[in-house]
C-alpha positions as a Markdown table, in Angstrom:
| # | Residue | x | y | z |
|---|---|---|---|---|
| 1 | Unk | 4.7 | 19.5 | 3.5 |
| 2 | Unk | 1.4 | 17.8 | 2.5 |
| 3 | Unk | 1.6 | 14.3 | 1.1 |
| 4 | Unk | 1.2 | 13.9 | -2.6 |
| 5 | Unk | -0.2 | 10.4 | -2.2 |
| 6 | Unk | -3.3 | 8.7 | -0.8 |
| 7 | Unk | -3.9 | 5.2 | 0.4 |
| 8 | Unk | -7.0 | 3.6 | -1.2 |
| 9 | Unk | -8.7 | 0.5 | 0.3 |
| 10 | Unk | -10.9 | -1.5 | -2.1 |
| 11 | Unk | -12.4 | -4.9 | -2.9 |
| 12 | Unk | -10.9 | -6.8 | -5.8 |
| 13 | Unk | -12.7 | -9.1 | -8.3 |
| 14 | Unk | -12.1 | -12.1 | -5.9 |
| 15 | Unk | -13.9 | -10.1 | -3.1 |
| 16 | Unk | -10.7 | -9.7 | -1.2 |
| 17 | Unk | -9.7 | -6.4 | 0.4 |
| 18 | Unk | -6.6 | -4.7 | -1.0 |
| 19 | Unk | -4.8 | -1.4 | -0.6 |
| 20 | Unk | -2.8 | 0.8 | -3.0 |
| 21 | Unk | -0.8 | 4.0 | -2.6 |
| 22 | Unk | -1.7 | 6.4 | -5.3 |
| 23 | Unk | 0.2 | 9.6 | -6.2 |
| 24 | Unk | -1.8 | 12.7 | -6.9 |
| 25 | Unk | -0.9 | 12.3 | -10.6 |
| 26 | Unk | -2.8 | 9.0 | -10.7 |
| 27 | Unk | 0.2 | 6.7 | -10.7 |
| 28 | Unk | 0.1 | 3.7 | -8.3 |
| 29 | Unk | 3.3 | 3.9 | -6.2 |
| 30 | Unk | 2.8 | 0.7 | -4.2 |
| 31 | Unk | 0.1 | -1.9 | -3.5 |
| 32 | Unk | -0.7 | -4.7 | -1.0 |
| 33 | Unk | 0.5 | -7.4 | -3.3 |
| 34 | Unk | -2.0 | -9.7 | -1.6 |
| 35 | Unk | -5.7 | -9.8 | -0.8 |
| 36 | Unk | -7.0 | -9.6 | 2.8 |
| 37 | Unk | -10.2 | -11.3 | 4.1 |
| 38 | Unk | -11.3 | -8.1 | 5.9 |
| 39 | Unk | -11.1 | -4.4 | 5.4 |
| 40 | Unk | -9.6 | -4.1 | 8.9 |
| 41 | Unk | -6.7 | -6.4 | 7.9 |
| 42 | Unk | -6.0 | -4.3 | 4.8 |
| 43 | Unk | -6.0 | -1.2 | 6.9 |
| 44 | Unk | -3.6 | -2.9 | 9.4 |
| 45 | Unk | -1.3 | -3.6 | 6.4 |
| 46 | Unk | -1.3 | 0.1 | 5.5 |
| 47 | Unk | -0.4 | 1.0 | 9.1 |
| 48 | Unk | 2.4 | -1.6 | 9.0 |
| 49 | Unk | 3.9 | 0.0 | 5.9 |
| 50 | Unk | 3.6 | 3.5 | 7.5 |
| 51 | Unk | 5.3 | 2.3 | 10.7 |
| 52 | Unk | 8.0 | 0.1 | 9.2 |
| 53 | Unk | 9.0 | 1.7 | 5.8 |
| 54 | Unk | 9.5 | 5.4 | 6.6 |
| 55 | Unk | 13.2 | 4.9 | 7.2 |
| 56 | Unk | 13.6 | 1.7 | 5.2 |
| 57 | Unk | 17.0 | 1.1 | 3.7 |
| 58 | Unk | 17.3 | 1.0 | -0.2 |
| 59 | Unk | 19.2 | -1.9 | -1.6 |
| 60 | Unk | 20.3 | -2.5 | -5.1 |
| 61 | Unk | 19.9 | -6.2 | -6.1 |
| 62 | Unk | 21.8 | -7.3 | -9.2 |
| 63 | Unk | 21.0 | -10.5 | -11.1 |
């Protein structure tokens, strides 16, 4: 099955590199949460998410 989401790498207003995971419908599913000094580091962040989150456990956290 083809993915319905795409990773985008971009520069923010502070000239930092960031990534976001965008669904085909335009909704942002996830983002880097921080800026990176280089495009390469942002891309490494994407690879880390792909490698480490595929089978991540889902926890419910109550206040």
